[in-house]
N, C-alpha and C positions, 0 to 999 in steps of 0.2 A: 183331665190328665192322671195317669195313674202313676205312685211312687213306687218304685222298685229298683234294686241294683243287682247287677249281673257281675259278681265279683266274690270270691272265696278265699279263704283262708288255706295256702299251701305252704306245708313244711316239710323239709327234708330233701335229700337229692333225688332228682326224678326216678330213677329207677335203678337198684342194685345196692350190694353191701359195699363192705371195706375194701374187696378184690375188684369191684365193678368199673369198668371204662373201656373205651375204645380197644386197647391193647391186649385185652383180656376175656378169654371165652368161658362163658358161665350161662346161666339161663337168662340174663338180660342182654346178652350179646345183639339180639334181634332189635334192640333198642340203640345201643351205642354205636357198632360198626360191624355187620355180619362179614365184611371183606376179612377180618382176622381169622374167620375160620378158613381161610384158603391154604394158610400154612401148616395146618394139621395134618397128620398122616390119613391115608384112605381109611375111612369107616364110616358107619353110619352111628349118629351122634344125638343123644336125646338128653336135653338138660332143662331143667324147671328150677324155679325161684320163686319163695313166698316170703312175703314181707309184711309184718304188722306195725302200723304205726300208730303211736299214741301221742295227742295232742291235749294241753290244756291252756286255755286262753282266757282272759281277765279283761274287764274294762270298768274304769271309774269314771262316770259322766261328770263334767264339771258344769255348773250353771253358770249361762251367759249373764244371766241377771240375778244375783243371790237374794235381792230384795223382794224379787216377785216369783221365784222358784225354789221347789223344795231342795233339801239334800238328798241326791240320789244314790241309793246303795250299789255297792260294787257286785257286777254279775260275771258269771263264768260260766264255761262248760269244758266237759272233758270228752272225748270221744277216741274209739279205736277203730282203724280202718284197714281191711285187710288188701293185699295187692298180689297179683301173680303174672309172671311172665315166662315165655318158654321159648327154646331155640331148638330147632332140628337140622340136622346137616345130612345131606344124602348124595353117596356117589354113584353113578350110572356108568356102566361099562361104555356105551357108545359116546359119552360126552367126555371119558377120561382123557382120550388122545389130545383133543380140543383145550384141555385144561379148564374145563368146567365143572362145576358143582351146584348142587340144588340146596336152598336152605327155606326154611320157614320157621314161623313162629307166632307168639300172641303177647301183647302188651299193652298198657295204658300211657298214650304219650302226655297225659295231661287230666289234672282232676283235683278237687278239694271240696270242702263243705264247710259247715258251722250248724250249730244247734243252741242257740241262747234261749233263756227262758222266755216264755210267751208274755210275761207281765213285766218284763224288765224295762229300763230307761231306754235301751237299745233298739225295743220293739218297732219303732217306725222304720228303722233300717232294715231291720232282719230278724226272723226267729229261728227259722229253719230251712236249710237250703244245702244243695250240692251241685256239682258238676262232675259229670262221670265220661270219660271217654275211654273205649276199648276197641282194639282192633286185630284184626289177623294178617299177616304179611308173608308173601312167599315170591322168590325171585333166585337169581341165579348169580355164582362167583366165577369170576374168571382169573386165572392166574398166568399171565404170561411167560412169567419167570418162577421159580421157585421163592424170590425174595420179594414178590410184587402182586398184590390181589386187589381185584376190584370187586364191587358188588352193585347190583341193581334189582330192586324189588318194589312192590306195593301191593295194595290189599283193601279190603272195605273197613270201615271206621264207623263206630256207632257212637251217638252222643245221648245222654239222658240228663236235663236241667230240671231242677225243682227249686222254687222260690217262694217263701212266705213271709208275711210281714204285717203289722198293723197299719192301718189307713185312717189318717186324720181328716173326717168328715167335715170337721171344722175349718181346716186350711182350705179344702178344696170349695168350700161354700163361700169363704172370703175371696176366692180368687173370681167368682162369679158376681160380686156385689159391683155396683156402681162406686167410683171415687166418693168420699165422704161419707159413706154408709157405716154405721156401727158394725164393726167386726166381731165375730165369735172369738171366744178364747181357744188358744191352741192347746192342742195335746188334752183336751177335755174328755175324760173318760166315757162321759155320756154321748160324745160324739165318735167314739172309736170304733172303726169297722176292721176287717180283716180282708186281705188281698193274698190270692194263691196261684202260682202259675206253674204250669207242667208243661216241658216239651222235649220232643225227641227228633231225631234226624239220622238219617245215614249219608256217609260221603265215602271219599275214597283218599288213600294217603300214599305217597311214594317216598322212597329214601334211596339214598346214594352212599357208599362208603368206600375208602380206600386203606390199605394196608401196606406198608413199604419197609423193608428190612435194610435201613440205611448203611449200618455197619454191623459187624457180628453181634456187638452188645448195644445196638441202637436201633429202636424200631418207633416207628410215627405211623399213627393211624387218624382216621378223621370220619364223623359220619354227618349227614345231612338228612334232616327229614321237614317235609311240608304235606298239608294237606289241603284238599280242595274246599273250598268255604261252603260250608252248608246253609241251609235254610232251617232253622228248628220252627217246628209247628206243632202246637198244642192248644190247651185250652187256659182260660183267664176267668177265675171266680171271684166275686167281690162279695162280702157279708157286710151289710150296712147295720148300724146301730138300731136298737130297737126304740130309743127316743126318736130318731128321724123318722122310722115307718110308722110310729103312731102320729107324728105331727103332720108328715106328708103321705097320706095314705095311696094318692094317685101316683107318687114317684117311683120308680122301681130301683130300690137301693140295694136289692141282692142280683145285680146283673153278672150274666156269663157269657162269654163268647169266645171264639177262635181268634188266636195269636200266632204271628210269625216273626220271626227275627234273625236276619242274616248274621252268623257267628264266625266271624273268622278267627281259626286258629293259628298260635305264634308257629312261625317255622324257626328251627333252631339248627346250628352248626356246632360241633365240638370236635376239639381236636385234642389228643394225648401222645405224649414221648416217653417211651419207656428205655431206661438206662439200666444194664446190667453190670453190677462191678461184683463179680464173684458169686457168694451166697446171698448180695442184697441187689434189691430193684428200687428205682425211684421212678415215679411215674406222674409229672406234673400234667395237669388238665385244665384245659379252660372251654366255657362253653358260653355260646350267646343264644339268646332267643329274643325274636322280633315281636315282644309283647305290645309293643305301640299300635299295632293293627287292631287292638281292642279298646283303644284309648275312647273312642264314644260308640255305643250299641244303640242301635235303633230298632224297636219292635213295633208292629201294625197289627192293631185288633182288626179284623178283617170282617169278623161276624159278631154282633152282640144284641142282646135284648133291649140294652138301653144307649142310646147314643152318647152319653158322657163319658163312657171308656172308648168310643171307637177312635182311629186315626193313629198317628205317631206317637209313640210313648220311647221317651229318651232316657238311656241309663248313661250318665256321664261317669267314667272312670278315670281318666287323666293317667293310665298308666304309660311308662315309658319301659323302652327297651331293656332286658336284664342281661347281667353278666353272672356267671359263677366261675371261680377258680378252685382247685384242689390240688392236693399232692398225697400220692399214696408211697408208702414204704413197705417193702416186704423183704423179710428175713426168712431164708430157706434153713430148717434146723436140721432136717434130714431128707432122705429121699422119698419119705411119704407124709412129711409135716412142714408146712409153710405159717407163718404168722405174719400179720400186716397190722398197720395203723393207717389212718387216712383223716384229713382235714378238708372241709370243704367251707367255703365262705360266699354267700350270695348277697349282694348288697340289695336293699329294697329300692324298689323301683317306681313305686307310689309316692307323690309328694305329701309332705305331713298334711297340707290343706285339702286334699282328696280323700283323707283316710276317713273311714267309717266302720262300725261294728260288722259290716257285711263286706267289706275290702281290706281285710288283713294282709299286709305285706311287709312283713319286718325283714330288717337285715338279720339273716341267719348264719350262726356258726356252729358248724356239725363235726364232732368227733367220732370215728368210727375205730372198732379194735375188733380183730376176728383171726380167724384160722382155717386153713384149707388142708384137709386130710385126705391122703390117697388111700381107700379102704381096701382097695384090691387093683390089679392090673386094668381093669374097665370102668371102674367108678371112683368118684370123689365126693366130698362133702364140703362145701363152705359154711361157716357160722359166722355171724356177725351182731354185735350189740353197739347201738348207737345213743348219744346224747345230742339233743339240738337245743341251742341257746337262742333265745328271740331277744334282739337289741329292744328295749322299751320304747315306744314312741309316745311324746306328748302333744297334743295338738292344742293349740291355743287360738288358733284362727282357722276359718274353715271356708270353703268356696259354696257349701250349701247353707240356706237360709230358706225358713219354711215361708217368708214374705216374697221370695222371688217369684219371677215371671214362671207359671206352670209349665208352660211350653220350654222352658230352659233345660229342663232337667235337674235344675238345683233347687228346685222348692222341697226340701226335706228338713227334718228336724235337725236340731244342734247336735252333731255328733263330736263335739270340743270333750277332752278328758285324757286319760292316761290309758295306755293299750300295752298289754303285757302277753306272752305266751312262751310255753317252753315245750319239749316233746322227747321223743325217743323213739327208737325202731328196733326190731328183733328180726333177723332175716335167716332162713335157713335155705341152700341151694344144692342140689343133686344132679351131677353128671354122669350119664353111663353111655357106654360106647358098644358097638356091634359089629361082628365083621373082620373086615382084613386088619 
């Protein structure tokens, strides 16, 4: 039975800066609600958005049995992750009379990663890993009236998953021994191996959105996303300890194989209202993500050089559905300059007892400040700076136990201890229009 986690550290609002949301048109509109483009004047519109995420996370492991375990050092990692999204709007003469416009774009609906020290006390849960998704979408926007628009679109979605962690061969051997036999010590460096998984897949995604001008100063917009569940496929490689290779020369302790895993991506729904009061705008936002679809993930090693890694491999996440709430406040200072602040809160959706160094899911409090500058009649620039605070998590009890049934997905080294993180992001977005 292999020991691996399919879970990542994700920090910050999914896509966008201080102005981003279903009621605002910019580079991330293709993610939030493309229907909002339906109320714009006739034009060809090109919008792009680049975000750089910075994350710092730390973990202080606490000994379950201080008399028998060492004092563990605190470990941490820092990372920088770029993200880019784009939105395009097209008008075609033949469709104008029917109130139809075309849109396209690119974005990442989900992603995350970690890079812990390879020799840290967390190494049996994870050392290096990421989940990357990126897709392209195209569709149409229908505006039956000037105050109402709807969109429908879809396109291909790419998945890339990488997972690496140390592997405790002592724990594996213990699971094969008869009751009453002498057990090997857990986390013995002499019996430490390494596990690496790499998987990719293609799928398709679809989205619906609506934008309605309820009153002259009140707008409501909503977006819905769903992706077809892909089957990730790739390779699994295990590197066994030298001591085991020397003691058991006839045992294949460096097996490799092909692995497949069904990976359901969370669907999500977000709704935003925008109230305009003179030169002020207030825009409350709520988002729901059906993350519980990934509560338990099962991979299957379909081909391998050694039978001991074949069969179903369980990754237990216990993740719950997730909510995010936010508020954007905008002040127009002139015809060419607006400033804004925004706050978002995302409560933690993973129970403390299922927390691990590879499954970091904090309650996040994010603050954003930024400006929108109209540089000409056809171009606009948006800038955002953000700070992200993660509420620390103290894990005192865990569902994971190195002596649990190997087939349960719970036979992992102890992840109890204190987890903390903080982060930030910088965003630049550019919009350019052409034509009428």
